N, C-alpha and C positions, 0 to 999 in steps of 0.2 A: 053373792054378790051381783051386781047388774055391768054389762057391756053398754057400752053408748060408742058405738060408730057415723063416722059420717065422713064421707067423701065430697069433695070441695068441687069445684070449675073456674076457674078465673074469668073473668070479663076480659076478650080482646084487648079492650084499650089499658089494661095494665103493662106498660113500659118496661119496668124493673121484677118479673114474676119469682125469678129465684131469690129478690131481695126481700119483697111482700111474703114468699114464703118462712122464713127463715125471722121476721116479723111476728110472723103467727105463732111460729116454733117457740118461739121464745116466751112470748107471751101466754100461751094457754098453759105450756108447760109450770112455768114458773107459777101456776094457780095451785098446783100441788105442795101443801102442807098450810096453805091457804082458807082453804073453802073446808069447813069439815065434810066428808064420804067419800071427798073424792082422794083414791087410792094411788091411780096410776092415770097418767096422761103421758103418749104417743104423740107429737105427730112426726107422718112419714112421709118428707119429700123428693123419695128418688125414687121412679116410678121406672119401668118399663115402656117401653114405645107403644105396648098392643094397652095401655093403658086408657082408660076413658076419662079418668079425673085426672087433677092435676093435684090434690094433696088430700091427706087420710088423717082422720084421728082417730086412735084406737085410744079407749080409756075406760076408765072401772069404774066401780063406786059401792060402798057398803053395802044400798039395796035402792028400790024405786024413787022411795023417801030421799036421800040424799041424789037422788038424779033432776028431781026436782025442783030441792031447793040451789043447786049448781045452776041450775037455768037462771032462776031469779034472782042469784046472787049478783050483788052490785060489780065485784068484780069482776067476773066472767059477760056480765050484760058490758063492763067497759071496754074489756078485753076486743069482744067480738066486735064490739060499735065501730072501734076503733084500726082496728089489724083485721077485722075478714068480713063482717059485714058490705064494707065497701066497694073489693076488690074484686067478689064472688058473682059469678050469673047462675050458679045452679049450688046446691045442696042438698045430698040424698041422708037421711041416717035412717040408721036401723038400733032397734035397742032390744037388749034381750036379757035374760035370767039367764046367769049358771050357776 
């Protein structure tokens, strides 16, 4: 198994961050069962005030090849280009084997 974690920070000019976070959650969690090798996807939108990021993605894949396929998959690209990338100013990722 491979974990793929991302923390995003919204651009300052995003007017409705709650709605944008919900849209991201629905779009990305909806990819489970549609992309081979994507085992789990959790988008966390409720954080403590001590957090420096706005949203966190916690996802699991069968292996590194499945993660690579996910990155290039048209469904992922469409969700990212529509619901994530236009609204984010920062993205940090961390991938590891479990």
